[in-house]
TIBANU-909134 format. One record per residue: x, y, z of N, C-alpha, C in turn. Coordinates in steps of 0.1 Angstrom, whole numbers, plus 5000, padded with zeros to 4 digits. Example, Ala and Ser with C-alpha at 12.3 -4.5 7.8 and 13.67 -1.06 7.14 Angstrom:
BEGIN
513249435078512349555078513249675078/512849785071513749895071512950005079/
This chain:
BEGIN
056094224079056494234092055594354099/055494334112054794444120055494454133/055094554140055794574153054694594164/054994534175054094534187054894594198/054394704205055194764215054394754228/055094724239054494734252055294834260/054794944263055595054267055295104282/056295144289056095204302055495124312/055894994313055494904323056094934335/055394964345055895004358056094894367/057294874372057594764381058394804393/058094744405058994764416059794634418/061194654419062094524418063294544427/063994454428065094454438066494414430/066794494420068094474413069194564417/070394534417071494624419072594554426/073794614426075094564431075194594446/074494714450074594734466073494664473/073894624485073094564494071794634496/071794764498070694844500069594834489/070194824476069294814465068394684465/069094574470068394454470067494434482/067594514492066694514504065494624502/065994744498064994844497064194834484/064794804473064194804460063994934453/063694944441063595064433062395044423/061995174419060995164406061795154393/061095084385061595064372060595084361/060995114348060095124338060795034327/059794954320060394874310059494884297/060294884286059594894274060094764264/059194714257059494584248058994614235/059794594225059294614211059594474204/058694414198058894294191058394304176/059194244167058794244152058394104149/057294094143056693964138055793984125/055493884119054693884108053193894113/052594024111051294054116050094034105/050594004092049693994082048593884084/048993774088047993654091046993694101/047393744113046493794123045693904118/046093984109045294104105044094034096/044293934090043293874081042293784090/042893704099042193614107041293664119/041993764124041493834136041493744148/042493654148042593544158043893574166/043593564180044693584189045893494188/045693374185046593264182047593294171/047193384163047993414150048893544151/048993584164049693714167050593704179/051293794182052093794194051193864206/050793784216049893844226050693934236/050294064236050894154244050694124259/049594044263049394004277050493914281/050993824271052093734274053393814274/053693914267054893994268054894074281/053894114286053794184299054094094310/053493964309053793854320055193834321/055793814310057293774309058093884315/057694004313058494124319058294114333/057094114338056794114353057493994360/057393874355058093754360059593774362/060293814350061593824351062193944359/061394044359061794164368061794134383/060894034387060693984400061893894405/062693864396063993774399065093874402/065593884413066793984416067893944407/068694054403069894034396070794164399/072094144397072894254400072894364389/072794294377072794384365071494394357/071094504352069994504343070094434330/071394424327071694354314071294214315/071494144327071194014330069593994329/068894084335067394074334066894094319/067494194312067094204298067294084290/068494014292068793884285067893784288/067393764300066493674304065193704297/064693834297063393864290063493824276/064493864269064693824254064693674252/065393594260065393464258064093394259/063293444270061993394271061093414260/061093534255060193584244060493494231/061893484229062093394217061893244219/061993204231061793064234060293024235/059493124240058093084242057093144230/057593214222056693264210057493264197/057193164190057793144176057593244167/056593334168056293444158057293544160/057893574171058793694173060093664165/060393764156061693754148062793844154/062293964159063394054165062694114178/063594144187062994204199063994304206/063494414211064394514218063694544231/064494534243063894564256064794674262/063994774267064794884275064294874289/065194874298064994864312065494994318/064795074325065195194331064995194347/066095224354065995224368065895384372/064695404379064395544382065095584395/065595704395066395754407067395664411/068395634402069495534406070395604417/070995514426071795564436073295584432/073495684424074795704417075295844422/074895894432075596024437075296144430/074196154424073896284417072296294415/071896404409070496404406070196354392/069896224391069796154379068296094378/067596124369066196074367066195934365/066995884357067095734353068195684346/068395564346069395494339068895384332/069195374318068395284309069495204302/069195064301069994984293068994934282/069594914270068794874258069494754253/068794634250069394524244068394474233/069094444222068294394210068794264206/067994174201068394054196067394004185/067893904178066893844167067093704168/065893634162065793484163066893434156/067593324161068593244154067793154146/068493134134067893044125068192904127/
């Protein structure tokens, strides 16, 4: 097994329970870690034998563009797509951070973390 991380993806999106959040939008940071067998790609040097991090970045950007009230919902969609669209991924963890959340205090970010594994 090996690990591929795509870290600190910067996204502007419109998630939140408050009307202002869905109109004004916020800055987000997303990290995704996937586990897969990387031994074959290490030998073949072929993109089709690994998890393409360009694909992972694309999934994150597309799912972050679809508004949701909860970051948990967005995280679940990201994980579902990764497992449905790339058979090599065995485990995945996504972290979504909302920067400067409107929670009535001086808070740098709020982060949710969700992990899942491929169902057999």
